[in-house]
C-alpha positions in Angstrom: -27.8 43.1 99.4 -29.9 45.2 102.1 -30.0 49.3 101.5 -29.0 51.8 104.6 -32.2 54.1 103.7 -30.6 57.8 104.4 -33.9 60.3 105.1 -33.6 64.2 106.5 -30.5 63.2 108.6 -31.7 59.5 109.3 -30.2 56.1 108.7 -32.9 53.0 108.6 -31.5 50.3 110.9 -30.8 46.9 109.3 -31.7 45.1 112.3 -34.5 47.1 113.8 -36.3 49.0 111.1 -35.8 52.1 113.4 -34.7 55.3 111.7 -31.4 56.6 113.8 -29.7 59.7 113.5 -27.3 60.0 110.5 -23.3 59.9 112.0 -20.2 58.5 110.8 -20.7 55.9 113.9 -24.0 54.8 112.8 -23.1 54.3 108.9 -19.9 51.9 110.7 -22.4 50.2 113.1 -25.0 49.5 109.7 -22.1 48.2 107.6 -21.3 45.9 110.2 -24.8 44.8 110.7 -25.0 44.4 106.4 -21.7 42.3 106.4 -22.8 39.9 109.3 -26.2 39.3 107.7 -25.0 39.2 103.9 -21.3 38.1 104.4 -21.4 35.7 107.4 -24.9 34.8 106.9 -26.3 35.4 110.3 -30.0 35.7 110.6 -31.2 39.4 111.4 -33.2 37.5 114.5 -29.9 36.8 116.2 -28.9 40.1 116.2 -29.3 43.3 118.4 -28.1 46.8 118.4 -27.6 49.1 121.5 -27.9 46.0 123.9 -27.2 46.0 127.5 -25.1 43.4 129.2 -24.1 43.2 133.1 -20.3 43.8 133.4 -19.6 43.4 137.3 -22.5 45.5 139.1 -22.7 47.9 136.0 -24.6 47.7 132.6 -22.8 48.3 129.8 -24.3 49.1 126.2 -23.1 47.4 123.3 -23.2 48.3 119.4 -23.7 45.1 118.2 -24.1 41.7 119.9 -24.7 38.3 118.2 -26.7 35.7 119.9 -26.8 31.8 119.0 -30.6 31.7 118.6 -33.1 34.1 118.5 -34.5 33.4 121.8 -31.4 35.4 123.1 -31.5 33.6 126.1 -27.9 32.7 126.5 -24.7 35.0 126.2 -23.7 36.3 123.0 -20.9 35.4 121.0 
């Protein structure tokens, strides 16, 4: 099981390894990333956080996106 590292108001992202601001939303996002990898066995390379998708003419940001492959050329699940 991977750990969420908290340092000076920051949380280490399990997917990107980047330090993110410590917020309740970020704790929830990191817990779901952990569940996707540990429970459902999705490879980290198939997961993106804060990913933009096109909805009509607008770009929308998704908190977590899971792809069929690591190329990320297809639509997310």
